[in-house]
C-alpha positions in Angstrom: 241.9 -15.7 50.5 241.3 -18.3 52.5 243.6 -18.8 55.8 246.0 -22.0 55.1 247.1 -24.1 57.8 250.5 -24.6 58.9 252.2 -28.3 58.7 254.7 -29.0 61.1 257.8 -30.5 60.5 258.3 -34.7 60.2 261.5 -34.5 62.6 259.0 -33.0 65.7 258.7 -35.6 68.4 255.9 -37.2 69.7 254.6 -34.5 72.1 255.1 -31.9 69.8 253.0 -34.3 66.7 250.1 -34.3 69.4 250.1 -30.8 70.0 250.6 -29.6 66.7 247.2 -32.5 66.6 245.1 -30.7 68.9 245.8 -27.6 66.9 244.4 -28.7 63.5 241.6 -29.8 65.6 241.3 -26.1 66.8 241.7 -25.1 63.4 238.8 -27.2 61.8 236.6 -26.1 64.6 236.8 -22.8 64.3 237.3 -22.7 59.7 233.7 -21.2 59.8 234.6 -17.9 61.3 234.8 -15.4 58.6 238.4 -13.8 57.8 238.8 -11.1 55.4 242.1 -11.1 53.5 243.5 -7.6 55.0 243.2 -9.6 58.2 244.6 -12.8 57.3 247.9 -10.5 56.1 247.8 -9.1 59.5 247.9 -12.5 61.1 250.8 -13.8 58.9 252.6 -10.3 60.4 251.9 -10.5 63.8 252.5 -14.0 65.1 256.1 -14.5 66.8 257.4 -18.2 66.0 259.7 -18.8 69.4 262.7 -20.7 67.6 265.0 -20.7 71.0 264.3 -24.4 72.4 265.6 -26.1 75.4 266.1 -29.5 76.2 262.6 -29.4 77.1 260.6 -28.5 73.9 258.3 -25.6 74.9 254.8 -24.8 72.8 255.1 -21.7 70.8 253.1 -18.7 72.4 250.9 -16.8 69.6 248.3 -13.7 70.5 244.9 -13.8 69.4 244.0 -11.0 67.3 240.7 -9.8 67.6 238.4 -8.4 65.3 237.3 -4.8 64.4 233.7 -4.0 65.1 232.5 -4.6 61.9 230.4 -7.6 62.8 233.5 -9.9 61.6 235.3 -11.9 64.0 239.0 -13.8 62.9 240.6 -16.2 65.6 244.6 -16.9 65.5 245.7 -20.8 65.7 248.9 -21.3 67.3 252.0 -23.1 65.6 254.3 -24.7 67.5 257.8 -25.4 67.1 260.1 -27.9 65.9 263.3 -29.9 67.6 265.8 -27.0 69.0 268.2 -26.1 66.5 266.8 -27.5 63.2 265.3 -25.1 60.6 261.7 -24.8 60.6 259.7 -24.8 57.3 256.2 -23.5 57.2 253.6 -23.6 54.7 250.2 -22.2 54.4 247.4 -24.0 52.9 243.9 -22.5 51.5 240.7 -22.9 53.5 238.3 -26.0 52.4 235.6 -23.6 52.7 235.1 -19.8 51.9 234.1 -17.4 54.4 230.9 -15.6 54.7 229.5 -12.6 55.3 226.6 -12.2 57.7 223.0 -11.9 56.2 222.2 -8.2 54.7 225.6 -7.2 55.3 225.6 -4.8 52.4 222.5 -3.0 53.5 223.6 -2.4 56.9 227.3 -1.7 55.8 226.1 0.9 52.8 223.9 2.5 55.4 226.8 3.3 57.6 228.6 4.5 54.6 226.1 6.8 53.1 225.6 8.8 56.6 229.3 9.0 56.4 229.1 10.8 52.4 226.1 12.6 53.6 227.8 14.0 56.6 231.4 15.1 54.3 229.3 17.2 52.0 227.3 18.5 54.9 230.4 19.2 56.6 229.6 17.5 59.9 231.5 14.8 62.1 231.0 11.0 60.7 230.0 8.6 63.5 232.2 6.5 62.6 235.6 5.6 62.2 237.7 5.7 59.2 239.5 2.6 59.7 236.1 1.1 59.9 234.7 2.3 57.1 237.5 1.7 55.0 237.2 -2.5 56.3 233.5 -1.9 55.3 234.6 -0.6 51.8 237.5 -3.0 51.4 234.6 -6.3 52.5 232.5 -5.5 50.1 234.9 -5.4 47.5 236.3 -8.6 48.4 232.8 -10.1 47.9 232.0 -8.8 45.1 229.8 -5.7 45.5 232.4 -3.5 43.9 230.0 -2.8 41.2 227.1 -2.1 43.1 229.0 -0.1 45.5 230.5 2.3 42.6 227.0 3.0 41.3 225.2 3.8 44.5 228.4 6.1 45.7 228.1 7.7 41.9 224.3 8.2 42.3 224.4 10.2 45.9 227.1 12.2 44.6 225.5 13.3 42.0 222.2 14.1 43.7 224.6 16.2 46.1 226.3 18.5 43.4 222.3 18.9 41.4 221.1 20.3 44.8 223.8 23.2 44.7 223.6 24.5 41.5 220.6 26.5 42.1 223.4 29.2 44.6 225.0 29.9 41.0 221.7 31.1 38.7 221.0 34.0 41.0 221.3 37.3 39.6 222.1 39.5 43.1 226.0 39.0 42.8 228.3 40.9 40.9 231.2 39.2 39.4 233.6 39.2 42.0 231.1 37.8 44.2 229.9 35.3 41.8 233.9 34.3 41.1 234.5 34.1 44.9 231.1 32.1 45.5 232.1 29.5 42.6 235.8 29.2 44.0 235.0 28.4 47.8 232.4 25.8 46.3 235.0 24.2 44.0 237.7 24.2 46.9 234.7 22.6 48.6 233.9 20.1 46.3 237.3 19.0 46.1 237.8 18.6 49.8 234.8 16.2 50.0 235.9 13.9 46.8 239.2 13.7 48.5 237.9 12.4 51.7 235.5 10.4 50.0 238.0 8.4 47.9 240.2 7.9 51.2 237.3 5.7 52.5 236.5 4.1 49.1 240.0 4.0 48.4 240.2 0.0 47.8 237.0 0.4 45.6 239.6 3.0 43.7 242.6 0.8 43.5 241.3 -2.3 42.6 237.6 -2.7 40.6 237.7 0.6 39.5 241.3 0.3 38.3 240.5 -2.9 36.4 237.6 -1.6 34.9 238.9 0.9 31.7 234.7 1.7 31.2 234.6 4.0 34.2 236.4 6.9 35.7 238.0 6.8 39.1 236.6 8.3 41.8 238.2 11.5 41.6 237.7 11.7 38.1 234.2 10.8 38.9 233.7 13.8 41.1 235.4 16.2 38.4 232.7 15.0 35.7 230.1 15.6 38.2 230.9 19.2 38.6 231.7 19.6 34.7 228.5 18.1 33.9 225.6 19.6 36.3 227.4 23.0 37.5 230.4 24.8 35.2 229.0 23.4 31.6 225.7 25.3 33.0 225.5 27.8 29.7 224.7 30.4 32.8 227.1 29.7 34.9 229.9 28.9 32.2 229.0 32.6 31.1 229.6 34.7 34.3 232.5 32.4 35.1 234.1 33.4 32.2 232.8 36.7 31.9 234.1 37.2 35.3 237.4 36.2 34.7 238.0 38.4 31.5 236.5 41.5 33.6 239.4 40.8 36.4 242.5 40.6 34.2 241.2 43.6 31.9 240.7 45.4 35.1 244.5 44.3 35.8 245.5 45.4 32.0 244.4 48.6 33.1 246.3 48.8 36.0 244.0 47.9 38.8 245.2 45.4 41.7 242.8 42.2 41.5 243.4 39.4 43.6 245.9 36.8 41.5 245.1 33.8 43.3 241.3 34.1 42.8 242.3 33.9 39.0 244.8 31.1 39.3 242.4 28.8 41.3 239.7 29.0 39.2 241.8 28.9 36.3 243.3 25.6 37.5 239.6 24.4 37.9 238.8 24.8 34.1 242.2 22.8 33.2 241.2 20.1 35.4 237.9 20.2 34.1 239.6 20.1 31.1 237.1 22.8 29.3 240.4 25.7 30.0 240.6 25.9 26.3 237.2 25.8 24.6 235.2 27.6 27.6 238.1 30.7 28.5 241.4 30.3 26.2 239.5 31.2 22.9 237.7 34.3 24.5 240.5 35.3 26.1 242.2 35.6 23.3 239.7 37.2 21.3 239.6 40.1 24.1 243.5 40.4 24.0 243.3 40.7 20.4 240.6 43.4 20.0 242.6 45.1 23.1 245.7 45.8 21.6 244.5 45.8 18.0 242.9 49.6 19.4 246.0 50.4 22.2 248.7 49.8 19.0 246.3 52.0 16.7 246.1 54.8 19.0 249.4 54.8 20.7 250.7 54.9 17.0 249.1 58.6 16.7 250.6 59.2 20.3 253.8 58.5 20.8 257.1 58.3 19.7 259.3 55.3 18.6 261.1 55.0 21.7 258.4 55.5 23.9 256.4 53.2 21.8 258.9 50.6 21.5 259.0 50.5 25.9 255.5 50.6 25.9 255.5 47.3 23.4 258.1 46.0 26.0 256.3 46.5 29.2 253.1 44.7 27.7 255.2 41.7 26.6 256.3 41.7 30.3 253.0 41.9 31.4 251.9 38.7 29.6 254.4 36.7 31.0 253.8 37.8 34.4 250.2 36.9 33.8 251.2 33.4 32.5 253.8 32.9 35.7 251.0 33.8 38.3 248.1 32.3 36.8 247.4 31.5 33.2 248.1 28.2 31.7 251.3 27.3 30.0 249.8 26.5 26.7 248.3 29.8 26.3 251.8 31.5 26.5 252.7 31.2 23.1 249.3 32.3 21.2 249.0 35.1 24.1 252.6 36.3 23.2 252.0 35.9 19.3 248.9 38.1 19.8 250.5 40.9 21.7 253.1 41.0 19.4 251.3 41.1 15.8 249.0 43.9 17.4 251.8 46.2 18.7 254.7 45.4 16.3 254.2 43.4 13.6 251.1 45.6 11.9 252.7 48.5 12.7 256.5 47.3 12.4 257.0 49.3 8.8 255.6 52.6 10.2 257.5 52.8 13.1 260.7 52.5 11.2 259.7 54.9 8.7 258.7 57.1 11.7 261.7 56.8 13.7 264.4 54.5 13.0 266.5 57.3 11.0 266.1 59.3 14.5 267.4 56.7 16.7 270.3 55.8 14.2 271.2 60.0 14.1 271.0 60.4 17.6 272.7 57.1 18.5 270.4 56.1 20.9 271.7 52.8 21.7 269.3 51.4 24.7 266.5 52.0 22.2 268.0 50.3 19.3 269.1 47.3 21.1 265.4 47.2 22.3 264.3 47.8 19.0 266.3 44.7 17.5 265.1 42.5 20.6 261.5 43.2 19.7 262.0 43.1 15.9 263.6 39.7 16.2 260.4 38.5 17.9 257.9 38.2 14.9 258.6 36.9 11.2 260.2 38.8 8.8 260.9 41.8 12.0 264.6 41.5 11.5 264.6 41.8 7.5 262.3 44.6 7.7 264.8 46.4 10.2 267.9 45.8 8.3 266.5 47.3 5.2 265.3 50.3 7.4 268.9 50.0 8.4 270.5 49.8 5.1 268.4 52.5 3.4 269.5 55.2 6.6 273.0 54.1 5.6 272.7 54.7 1.8 271.1 58.2 2.3 273.5 59.2 4.9 276.3 58.5 3.1 274.9 59.9 0.2 274.6 63.7 1.9 278.7 62.9 2.6 279.7 61.4 -1.0 277.8 64.0 -2.9 278.9 67.5 -3.5 276.4 69.1 -5.7 278.0 72.5 -4.9 281.1 71.7 -5.7 282.5 72.8 -2.2 285.9 72.0 -2.0 286.0 72.0 2.0 283.3 69.2 1.8 285.5 67.3 -0.2 288.5 67.5 2.2 286.2 66.2 5.3 284.8 63.4 3.1 287.0 61.0 3.8 287.2 61.7 8.1 283.3 61.9 7.5 283.2 59.0 6.1 285.6 56.8 8.4 283.5 58.5 11.7 280.4 57.4 9.9 281.6 54.0 9.1 282.6 53.6 13.1 279.4 54.8 14.3 277.5 52.2 12.2 279.7 49.3 13.3 279.8 50.8 16.9 275.9 50.1 16.3 276.0 46.9 14.9 278.1 45.6 17.7 276.2 47.0 20.6 272.7 46.7 19.7 272.5 44.3 16.8 274.6 41.4 18.4 277.3 41.9 15.0 274.6 40.1 13.3 275.8 38.6 9.9 273.2 40.2 8.4 273.4 43.4 9.3 276.9 43.2 8.5 276.6 42.0 5.1 274.0 45.2 4.8 276.1 47.9 5.8 279.0 46.6 3.5 276.3 46.5 0.8 275.2 50.0 1.3 278.2 51.3 1.5 279.7 49.9 -1.5 276.0 51.5 -3.1 276.9 55.0 -1.8 280.0 55.8 -2.0 280.2 54.2 -5.5 277.8 57.0 -6.9 280.0 59.5 -7.5 282.5 57.8 -9.8 286.6 58.3 -9.2 286.2 61.2 -6.5 286.1 58.9 -3.5 289.1 56.9 -4.8 291.2 60.2 -5.5 290.0 61.7 -2.1 291.2 58.1 0.0 294.7 58.0 -1.8 295.1 61.9 -0.7 293.7 61.3 2.8 296.4 58.4 3.4 298.9 61.0 1.8 298.1 63.0 4.5 298.7 60.8 7.3 301.7 59.3 6.2 303.6 62.6 5.3 306.5 64.0 7.8 305.4 66.3 10.5 301.7 64.4 11.1 302.0 64.7 14.5 298.3 63.7 15.1 298.8 60.2 15.9 301.6 57.3 17.5 302.6 54.6 15.4 300.0 52.4 16.9 297.2 54.6 16.4 298.4 55.3 12.5 298.0 51.6 12.1 294.6 51.4 13.4 294.2 54.2 11.3 295.2 52.8 8.0 293.4 49.3 8.8 290.2 51.6 8.9 290.9 53.0 5.5 291.6 49.8 4.3 288.0 49.2 5.1 287.0 51.9 2.8 289.0 51.0 0.0 287.2 47.6 -0.2 284.5 49.4 -1.4 285.8 51.3 -4.3 285.1 50.2 -7.3 287.8 52.4 -9.1 290.9 51.1 -7.4 292.6 52.4 -10.0 292.3 55.9 -9.4 293.1 55.1 -6.6 296.4 53.7 -7.5 297.3 56.4 -9.7 296.9 59.1 -7.1 298.6 57.2 -4.4 301.2 56.7 -6.8 301.4 60.1 -7.3 301.6 61.2 -3.7 304.2 58.4 -3.0 306.6 59.4 -5.4 306.6 63.0 -3.5 306.7 61.8 -0.3 310.0 59.7 -1.2 311.4 62.6 -3.4 311.3 65.2 -1.0 311.9 63.3 1.8 308.5 64.0 3.1 307.3 60.5 4.4 307.0 60.3 7.9 307.6 56.9 8.4 309.3 54.2 6.0 307.8 51.3 8.1 304.4 52.9 7.9 304.8 53.3 4.3 305.7 49.8 3.9 303.0 48.5 6.2 300.2 50.2 3.8 301.9 48.7 0.5 301.6 45.6 2.4 297.6 45.5 3.4 297.2 47.3 -0.4 298.9 44.1 -1.8 296.9 41.6 0.5 294.2 43.2 -0.6 294.9 43.7 -4.5 297.7 41.1 -5.0 301.1 41.5 -6.4 300.3 43.0 -9.8 298.6 46.3 -8.0 301.8 47.0 -6.0 304.5 45.7 -8.2 305.1 49.8 -9.7 305.2 51.1 -6.1 307.3 48.3 -4.4 309.7 49.3 -7.4 309.7 53.4 -6.3 310.9 51.7 -2.7 313.5 49.7 -4.6 314.8 52.7 -6.7 315.3 55.2 -3.8 317.4 51.9 -2.3 319.3 51.9 -5.0 320.3 55.5 -5.5 321.4 55.7 -2.0 324.1 52.6 -2.9 324.7 55.0 -6.3 325.3 58.0 -4.6 327.2 56.6 -1.8 329.6 55.2 -4.8 329.5 58.6 -6.5 330.7 60.7 -3.7 333.6 58.1 -3.1 334.7 58.5 -6.5 334.7 62.4 -6.3 336.6 62.6 -2.8 334.2 65.3 -2.0 335.4 67.5 -4.6 332.3 69.4 -5.8 332.4 72.6 -8.4 331.5 75.8 -6.3 331.3 73.9 -3.0 327.7 72.2 -3.8 326.6 69.2 -2.9 324.7 67.2 -5.4 322.0 64.1 -4.5 320.5 62.6 -7.2 317.4 60.0 -7.4 317.6 57.5 -10.1 314.0 56.3 -11.2 313.0 53.6 -13.5 310.3 55.3 -15.7 308.0 52.1 -15.6 307.5 52.5 -11.9 307.0 56.2 -11.3 304.2 58.4 -12.5 305.1 60.2 -16.0 306.4 63.5 -15.5 306.4 66.3 -18.4 310.5 67.3 -18.5 311.1 70.7 -18.1 314.1 73.2 -19.6 315.2 75.6 -17.3 318.3 77.6 -17.0 320.3 76.3 -14.3 323.4 77.9 -12.4 326.7 77.1 -14.1 327.4 75.0 -10.8 324.4 73.0 -11.2 325.1 72.0 -14.7 328.5 71.1 -13.9 327.8 68.6 -11.4 325.2 67.1 -13.9 327.7 66.1 -16.4 330.0 65.0 -13.8 327.1 62.7 -12.4 325.9 61.9 -15.5 329.5 60.6 -17.3 330.0 58.7 -13.7 326.8 56.8 -14.2 326.8 55.2 -17.5 330.6 54.3 -16.9 328.9 52.1 -14.6 325.3 51.4 -16.6 326.3 51.4 -20.2 322.9 51.6 -22.6 321.0 53.7 -20.2 319.9 57.0 -20.8 319.3 60.2 -17.6 316.6 62.5 -18.3 316.6 65.5 -15.4 313.4 65.9 -13.6 313.7 69.8 -12.7 310.4 69.7 -10.9 311.1 67.1 -8.6 314.3 69.1 -7.2 314.9 70.9 -4.2 317.3 72.5 -2.1 318.9 73.8 1.0 320.6 77.5 0.6 322.2 79.9 3.1 321.1 83.3 3.3 322.1 86.3 4.7 319.9 88.6 6.1 320.2 92.1 8.1 322.6 92.5 11.2 324.2 89.3 9.6 321.7 87.3 10.3 322.0 84.0 8.8 319.6 81.3 7.8 318.9 78.4 5.9 315.9 77.8 3.6 314.6 74.4 2.4 313.8 75.0 -1.2 312.4 73.8 -4.7 314.9 73.8 -7.2 312.3 76.5 -9.0 312.1 78.8 -5.5 316.1 78.3 -5.5 316.7 79.7 -9.2 314.4 82.6 -8.6 316.0 83.5 -4.9 319.6 83.2 -6.6 318.7 86.1 -8.7 318.9 88.6 -5.9 322.4 88.0 -5.6 322.6 90.3 -9.1 320.4 92.5 -8.1 317.5 93.9 -5.4 314.4 94.5 -7.6 313.3 92.2 -10.4 310.0 92.6 -12.1 307.9 89.3 -12.9 308.9 89.5 -17.0 312.5 89.1 -15.7 312.3 86.6 -13.6 310.4 84.2 -16.0 313.1 85.3 -18.8 316.3 84.6 -16.3 314.9 81.2 -15.0 312.9 80.0 -18.2 310.3 78.4 -15.5 306.3 78.1 -16.9 304.5 81.0 -16.4 301.7 79.2 -14.5 304.8 77.4 -12.0 306.9 80.6 -11.8 303.5 82.5 -10.2 303.1 79.7 -7.4 306.6 79.6 -6.6 306.6 83.3 -6.2 303.6 83.4 -4.0 305.2 81.0 -1.6 308.0 82.9 -1.6 306.5 86.4 -1.3 302.6 85.8 0.1 303.1 82.8 2.3 304.1 82.8 6.1 307.6 82.7 5.5 308.1 85.9 3.2 311.7 86.1 1.9 310.5 88.4 -0.7 308.2 91.2 -1.0 306.1 92.0 -3.5 304.7 95.3 -5.1 301.8 96.0 -4.9 301.3 93.8 -1.9 298.7 91.1 -2.3 298.1 87.2 -2.5 297.8 86.8 -6.1 300.7 86.9 -8.4 300.0 89.4 -11.8 301.9 90.6 -14.8 303.8 93.4 -13.8 304.6 93.0 -9.9 307.7 93.7 -8.8 309.9 91.7 -6.2 312.6 92.9 -4.1 314.4 90.6 -1.3 313.5 91.2 2.1 316.6 91.9 4.5 314.0 92.4 7.3 313.4 88.8 7.2 312.6 87.0 10.8 312.1 83.5 12.2 312.6 81.7 15.1 314.1 78.2 13.0 317.5 78.4 11.6 316.3 75.8 8.9 312.9 76.9 7.1 311.3 75.1 5.6 309.9 76.8 2.2 309.2 74.0 -0.1 306.0 73.2 0.9 304.1 74.2 -2.6 306.4 71.4 -3.7 303.6 68.9 -2.2 301.0 70.8 -3.0 298.9 69.0 -5.8 297.9 71.3 -9.0 294.6 71.5 -10.8 296.8 70.2 -14.0 297.9 67.5 -12.1 295.3 66.5 -11.0 293.4 66.8 -14.5 297.1 64.7 -15.7 296.1 61.9 -13.2 292.8 61.6 -14.4 293.1 61.4 -17.8 296.1 59.2 -17.5 293.9 56.4 -15.5 291.1 56.6 -17.8 293.8 56.2 -20.8 294.8 53.1 -18.7 291.3 51.5 -18.4 291.0 52.1 -22.5 294.1 49.8 -22.9 292.3 47.1 -20.0 289.2 47.4 -21.9 290.6 46.3 -25.3 292.6 43.4 -23.6 289.6 41.8 -22.0 287.6 42.3 -25.0 290.8 40.4 -26.7 290.8 38.2 -24.3 287.3 37.1 -24.4 286.8 36.8 -27.9 289.7 34.8 -28.0 288.1 32.5 -26.0 284.7 32.3 -27.0 285.4 32.7 -31.1 282.0 34.4 -31.4 279.6 36.3 -29.1 276.3 38.4 -29.3 276.9 42.1 -28.3 274.8 41.9 -25.2 276.7 38.4 -23.7 279.7 40.1 -24.9 279.1 43.3 -22.2 278.0 41.0 -20.0 281.6 39.3 -19.7 283.1 42.5 -19.5 281.1 44.0 -16.5 282.3 40.4 -14.9 285.7 40.8 -15.7 286.6 44.6 -15.2 287.3 45.8 -12.1 286.1 49.2 -12.4 282.7 51.2 -13.6 282.4 51.7 -17.2 279.5 53.0 -19.5 278.1 51.0 -22.3 278.3 53.5 -24.6 282.6 53.6 -23.5 282.2 49.6 -24.4 280.7 50.0 -27.1 283.4 52.4 -28.7 286.2 50.1 -27.5 284.5 47.3 -29.7 284.3 49.7 -32.8 288.0 50.6 -32.0 289.0 46.9 -32.3 286.4 46.1 -35.3 288.4 48.9 -37.1 291.7 47.3 -36.2 291.0 44.3 -37.3 290.9 42.0 -33.9 287.2 41.0 -34.6 284.7 41.9 -37.0 280.9 41.6 -37.0 278.5 39.0 -38.7 277.9 39.8 -42.0 273.8 37.9 -41.5 273.3 39.3 -38.0 275.1 42.7 -37.0 275.1 42.0 -33.6 276.8 39.4 -33.2 280.9 39.4 -33.1 283.7 36.9 -34.8 287.2 36.8 -33.1 289.6 37.3 -36.4 293.0 34.8 -35.6 
């Protein structure tokens, strides 16, 4: 840019004006000197204007700047100040004539620049200072020599690169030596281009930056290296082969020079041939390696070892990406490892070892399996399917009792609870409580637990009964509450909940009537859980049973006040009033009661009917229990807590010492099967109040019984009525038949309800609707029987033209 002159202020005095006039003359004489743009800027920044004026004006003092030793010269004119205390204004104007370069300046300057570049290429010292060379480039660019300068620089750099290709074509070097040679040359080339660019920086930042068609000096160096060195077929092949060989050796456990790998791979990336020249072949080699490795290790190693090896390989490849591979390789590389080691063998791995891992509760291995299977598509779906298959298979073994082993049925519920606890622990600790696995578990439990119809529901009800009975000291109230929650989880899986209700109601009745309930709070807690799960209709009768027991207490309190404790024969009576609709159905049994008991029954009957007219009382002797006093040898007195049937048998021995089975049966009128169980509990159990002749555990016809005067027991009150709590085979069959009978009514009601709504339906649609509404399992053949029954009773009829279609009969 031409240097402009300075115009002083019009307020300067005559002397300053004269000085300025002389100053302008000197400027006009020296304007022919050639100044560069950079020197002009330096001139503006370096002069120091003196503003402190005294009464006698002083001339401003400027230092002249000498030009660098590149044949150019510049001179800085002096500038005077205006009046003291006044603001000064500096005006810069362009040169009137453009500065000119000396003749042959381009040729002489290029010779020096060429020598400098060649010195850099040959690693020699440069004769000239870098500042001088930079200034020379700047001057050439300022006088429109940029294009020629760029072309000359490219030619000399290209010539140098071409001269070095021969060192890479020799066959005497091994692959590692070749890579080190390539790395050394690449590092040297980069240093040379950085040095060259620093000299030609002005060219790079002006001409090159403004011309989009040409590459920067750095990119030009990369392009020359790419074209003349690395894209040579022999050089490229040897370089990539050497890199792949080093990586293969590292994968085989050898120590390699990772810095060498990193430098050369960065070189390929900078040259923009990383993907085409290296990555494609690298991924192909990786695919072949892990495909062969996966096949061999599947035969040699078990599942835990194989999974650990896969995780190790993935970590190794991630480490390689971190140390020397390009980040763009990460996704395809890890995918290749997962595909060859995991995805291809996913199903085979699960079939080979998942059951073992689950059976042995191998938490760490299962956690690793979940992490690995979550890495590839459909991996978790396969793992979830295998997990569900294991649950179904194991659960089926727990549920099914092909040998009809009673011990297996007795332990079934506890085994189910333990199994469920184990499965949910695995889901929580290994599968991050995944919703997919939780739903799979629920579906699997529901499938296998209903493969044996009705029995699981019955056994769960009996298990609850065993935990809620008095005398169960296995758990505290808090532990019992947690146990009931776990049982409710199993209860949710059961289809035949009506079977559970029937057996639970029967067992609850015994606990309430015999006074064997461990805790009223626990009973009501269980009732609340059932109500929350199945609704108020499910627990309505059970709640009615508790109400009956509370009302019975109030009635007995009033009865005792009515009698004033005056009972015949000194016998105390306690009666429970049961509403027939709430309680299980009991078969009445007429037995021969003592006179005192019969008299008490009549007294209570008159009292109750006087309070509640229009009702009918039916005595249930099977549910009665008594406390009687007995005197043994040496006047040892005990209280025996026994059932009513046991009481009738024991009272006979007040009249004699020996009775046969037939005599006891005739005297008590107890049914034979019930009588045998009763005598068995008295003569063959732990507390043998009677002795049997002949000895044995079974009661047979002709057996005789004697009172045992030598009976001894550490307790004063002895409970022998446990036989009353035990379920007989007849009771079990009766309960089951009653459930099936009730189901028929539910099926009939459902059919009528559907037909009344739809008016006309085909057989298949009706069956489908019934399966949607019924909450218990039922066979199609049973449904067909109920449909025929309703047709016979004129609730519905067949279509005359199509017998497969039904019409509702209003």
